[in-house]
N, C-alpha and C positions, 0 to 999 in steps of 0.2 A: 503371512497375512499382508494384504494391501496396506499401503501407508495411510490412505484416506480412511480405511476402516479402523486402524489404530487411533487415528486422530478423533474419529467419531466416538469411539469408546471412551477416550480420555475426556471429551467434551461432556458426554452423558454423565460420567463419574463425577466431574467437577460440578455440574449442575445439581446432581443429587446431594453432594456434600454441602453445597451452598444452601439448599432448601431444607435439608433435614438435620444438619448439625446445629444444635441450639446455640443461640448467641452467647449464652453463659459459658459454653465449652470452648470458645475460640476467641482470641483477641484479634480484632480486625486490623490493628496496626501490625501485629506479627504476621497475619495473613498477607497484608500488603507487601511486607518485606520478602516473604516467601514467594509471592507472585513476581516481584521484581527480580529475584534470584533466578526464577524459572525462565524469564525472558532473557536474562543475561546468558544463561546456559545455551539457549537457542541461538543467540547471536555471537557466541564466544569465538568462533573461528571465522566469522564472516569477513572481516577486513583483509586478513591475509589471503583468504580464498578469492576475494574480489580482485585484489592487487595482482596476483599471479595469473588468474584466469583471464582478466582483461588484457594483461600484457601479451599473453600468448594468442588470445583471440584477435587482437589488433594486428599482431605480427603475421598471422596466417591470412587474415582477411585482406591485409595490405598487399601481400604477395599475389593474391588472386584478384586484386583491384575490386573488392566488394565492400569496402568500408563505407564509402560515400553513399552507394546505393542502399545499403542496409540502414544507415542513419536517416536518409531522406524518407524512406518508407516508414520507419518507426516514428519519426517526428510527425509526418502527415497524419498517420493513423491516430497518434496520441492527441493531436490538436482536435481532430474531428470528434474523437470519443469524448474528450473533456468538454468541448462546447455542447455536444449533443446531450450528455447527461446533465450538465448544468441547466440546459433549457428544459429537459424533461422533468427534472426535479422541481424547478420553479413553476412550470405550467401545471404540473399535477397537484401541487399543494394549493394553487389558486382555484383549480376546478373542484377538487375534493373538499376544500375549505374546512380543515379540522378546527375544532373549537378553540377559543382563546385560552391561553394558559394564565391562571391567576398569578398576579405579580406579588412576590413576597420579598421581604428585605433579606439580603444575603451579604455577608461581608465581602468586600471587593477583593478580587485576586487578579488584578490587571497584569497582563502578559506583556513583557517588553520584547519586541522583535529587534534583531540586530540590524543596524543600518547598512546602507549600500557599501560604504568603505570598510566597515567592520567585517562584512561578509566577504569582500574581496581579499582582505587581509587574512581571513581564515583559509580561503581557497589557495592563496599564494603567500604563504608565510615567508619570513626571512630565510629560513632554512628548509630546503627541499624535504628533508626527512621529518620535519615537524608535522607534516600533513598526516603522518601515520598516528600521531599521538595527541592531536589537538582535542578531539571530542569524539566520543563513541557514537554520537548521533550524526556526525558530519561525513557522509559517504562521498560527496562530490570531490573534495580534495584528493582522496585516494583514487577515485576514478580518473581524474585528470592526470595525476602522476602516472598511473598505469598506461593511459593512452599515449603520453609522451614517450615513455620507455618503449612501448610496443612499436610505435612508428620509427624509432631510431635503432631498431635491431636489424634493419635491412640495408644500412649504408655500406657495410663491408661484411659479407658472410663469413669470411675467414676470421676477422677480428671478433665478431659477435657470436661465433659458434658456441663457445663455452658458456657465455651468458644465456643463450637460448636453451642449452641443455639444462643448466641450473634452474632457470625459471620454469621450464616444462616439467622438470622433476618435482619442484616445489608445488606446482599447480596440482600434480597428481597426488602428492602427499596430503595437501589440504583438502582436496576433493574427497579423498578416502576418509579423512577425519570427519568431514561434513556428512558423509554418508552414514557413518557410525552414529553421529548425533541425531540424524533424521530418524534412524530406527528407534530412537528413544523418545521421540517427540510426543508420542501418545501418553507417556508418563509425565514428561516435562510440562505439558500444558495444563495438567490437572490443577495445580495451585492457582494458576492465572484464571481459569474458568471458575474455580471455587470463589476466588476473591470478587470477580465481576458479579457472580450470582448473589453472593452475600451482600454486596453493595446495593444491588437492585432490591433484594428481598427486605432490606432494612430501611428502604426509602418509603416514607408514608405518602409522598406527593406524586407517586407514579401515575395514578389514575387519570389526571387531567391530560396526560400525554398519549392516551390510548389511540385517539384518532390520528394524531401525528404519526405515531409508530405504524399504524395500519396503512397510512398513505405511503410510507417508506417501503413497507412490505409489498404493497401492490406494485410500486415502481420496480423493485428488485426482481419480482417474479416476471414482470413484463420484459425487463431488460435481458435477464439471463435466459429465459425460456422462449421468448418471442423475437425480440430485436436482434440480439447477438446471433441466434441460429440463422435468421434470414440473411444477415450480412455475411456470415461464414459460408453459407450455402452458395451465395452469389460469387464470392471471392475465391472459393476453393474448387471450382469446377463442378458444382452441384453434388458434392459428396455429403454424406450424413454429418450434419453440423454438431449433433449432440455427442459424438465421440470426443470432440475437442472440449466441449463443456465438461464432460466426465473426466477427461484428462487433466483439466485445470482444477478439479475438485479438491485435491489434497492441499495445495498451497492456499486455496481459499478458506478451507477449514482452519488451517494454521493461523491465518490472519484473523479470522473471526474469533478464535479462542483467546487472543491476546490484545487485539486492537493496536498492535505495533507493526508499522509498515516494514521494518527491517527484519523482524523475527522470521518471516516466511521467505526471505530472499534466498537463503541457502537451499531451501527446499525447491523453490522455483527454478533455480539453476539446474539442479539434478533432474527435476521433473520435465524441464524443457527438452532435455536430451533423451530421457528414457520413456516419456509418455507423449509429449507434444510433438516430437519429431524434428525439432530444430537441431542443426548441427551444433556440437559443443562450442565452436567459435562464435556462432551467431547468438546463442542463448547467453553465453558468458559476457557478451558485450552489450547487447541491447537491454537485457533485464536490469542490470545495475543502473543504466541510464534511465530506464522507466521508473525504477524505484525512487530516483531523485525527483523526476519531473512528472511522472505519470500518475496523476491523482484525480482521475475522472470521477470515481465514487465519492471522494471527498468534496469535489466541486458540487455534485448533486446534493449531498446531505447539507452542505453549507447553504445552498440556495433555499432548500426546504426550511432549514432552521431559522434563517434570517426572516423569511416571510412569516413564519409562525410568531417570532418575536415582535415583528412590526405590527401584526394584527392584534397581538396581546396588549401592546402599548397604545394603539390608536385604532379608532373605528373607521378611519379614512382608508379607502382602498388605494390600490396602486394603479396609476395610468400606464399607458404603453411604454412611455419613456422610463418610468420607474421599474417596470418589469425588465426592460433591456438593461438597466443599470445593475439590477441584482444578478442577472445572468452574466453580465460582463465581469463584474467584480468577483463573483464566485469562480468564474473561469480563471481570472488573473491571479487571484489569491492562492489557487492550488499549486502554482509553480514556485512559490517562495516559502513553503512551509516544510521543506525537507529537513531542516534542523530540528523538527519536532515530530519524530516518527511515532510517538506514543500519545500525541494530543493534537493532531492535525486539524480536525474539525473545530475543536474548541478555539484554537489559535485563529483559524480563518474566520470564524463567526465573530470573534472579538474584534478582528480587524475591520470587518464590514460595519459593525456597530459603531466603532470609533470614527470611521470615515463618513458614515451617514450622519452622525451627530444627532441634533434635534432632540436631546434628552435620552437618546438610545445608547449612549456610550457604554453603559454597564448592563444593557439589556440581555446580553448573553448569559448573565448569571442565573436567569430563570431556567436555563437548560441543565443546570448541574445535576438534578435528579436522574436524567437520562443520558448524561454524557458517556458513561461506559457503553451503553447500547449504541449510541451514535458513532463512537470511535470504532467499535467492533464491526458494525455493518459497513461503514465507509471504507475501512481498510480491506475488508473482505471483497468488496466490489472493486477496489483498486487492484487487488491481487488477481482477481478473475479477469479483469479488463487487460491488465498488463501481460498476463500469460497468453491471452488470445492475440493481442497486438504483436507480441514477440513471435508467435507462430505464423501469423499472416505476413509480417514483414520478412521473415526468414523464407517463407514459401515463395513469395513474390520475387525474392532475390536469388532463388535457386540454391538455398541453403537449408533444405528440408527434405526429410524422408518420412513417408507414412509408416506408422508403427501399428500393427494389429492390436486391437483391444485386449486380446488374450495375453499379450506380452507386456501390458502395463504393469509397472511396479507398485 
């Protein structure tokens, strides 16, 4: 059975459980813990997989002098995608103008972001090996460690031969374990989807957000089925673009089911090789990089959410400079929220509210009833976008082979 179909069945099962299991039959706190355990299982082998995959990816790409070309392509596409989606989200919510959200009193849950030097200390700890054990949400220190090791395996092939063999063997071992976990994802995601559905079904204040959610749905349909296919068609030599949308379906569903940006990364790496057509070296290097910095979907949902908050607190409209401000800060905030893989939009919107000020410092709290939805759709769009960016950058760097749809896993 195709992986995307297993995931779809798991999503449907989770939704049905969330809708039809009575509140009296399940403790929501227990379900939350069960959901967290499911996410942990999906991410269980991720860091060692990333460590050894990136080491060998950098090693091989460096031998072929492809590292810089791949990163330049990936970064350019990532910046364009993030800026475009931030602009599309902000513009669409201004045009569609969803209704104002009633302001209700909510207990403050202010989020503290790590400072610049605290972040740098996390990326570069006193002990090189501490990067592996600092935080299960911090992928960047592991990625940098792997890049450093990968670049330094070429200085003397006789000296490094044993290390290369060990790292390559470990990469294969963890890739095999990752493949086994992926086969079980259809079951693993059920508690997470159940918990998200239960949260939404128990929320009485969901109705005022209908128009906002409809605007987001329209944006997503336009981006995935119109904008991205046109771009792919033009950049891939006028080949059928929807085959790549279909190829990116499985990691997108995994992201949608959990709202966690790291949960789907192991699947993305496997999917980039077996469905998207990127070479193993290319996918194993640019996908972890994109998982840290590629948050185009989050930037879009952040812009939409902030405009809705602003309109709910004030009847004054935004002038052109205000619109540019929202787009710019939605764009910039998306690059610094990687330490929060399960709450990216919430963190980004709270940052914008704090920076904007003018009584809006805690305005993000009115979004709490729909935060599970916003997190899921933003991470889903991140995963779809990153999968396509990885494919395009690999293709333009000569690190791609077309895979027939019949051979998709």
